[in-house]
Phi, psi and omega in degrees: 000326180297321178299314178297320179298320177298315180293336179265004183056046183216052183273346189305308183294324180294329179271327183289319184305310179294330176296322177293321178297318177296319178303317182297331181266354184291141176299150182307322182294337181252000187296324181297316179297316180295320180294318179295325176300313180298314178301311184288324183281323191240340185243022179247126179303131178085354178294146181305331181250025180305128177292144177271086181217150181291149174057040185297320181294322177295320179297317179299315181294331177290323183275330186306316179301327178297328181277313183294326183267015180297136177207180180300320180270355182223071183289157176288124183292145178301328186272011185308320186257020182302318181292326176291318177302315179299318178300315180298317179298318177297317177298316181292325177296317177296317178298318180295320177299317178293323177298314179300319182289332184266348185228107185295328179295316177295317180302312180297321179297316179294318179299315180298316178299316181299318179294317179296319180297319178299316179298317180295314179299317178297318180297316179296315179299317180296317178295321178296316179293322178298319180293329179291326186279338181287129178289143178278164181292337180284342181294336183271344182266131176231148180262000000 
């Protein structure tokens, strides 16, 4: 997908999302550095990887105090970039849809997967329903 994103001039979200995941797992002592990387790489006007999102500078200014005011009693929250993460996921979903439409092999692969998944889900549902209908051995015993 990253290759398709490069050809579509839309790599930012594909690269930002894993950086946010790493930020969430980062030790508290390194969180400020990771957060500043995300701000500078993706939320700075004119940055090579600037996210294509409205009001990006306002979003950066909204997040910056959480990073700058970080202290022992005021840690940077893990969820700081959740709205940016959601934006990236939406962008990647759109990118994936465009990839499916432009590449018949990917489209067929997704269709095949969807059909197999439906069959498996139906099989699981049928087995679950069959198990519900079978009387248990305790149903015949009464006190």
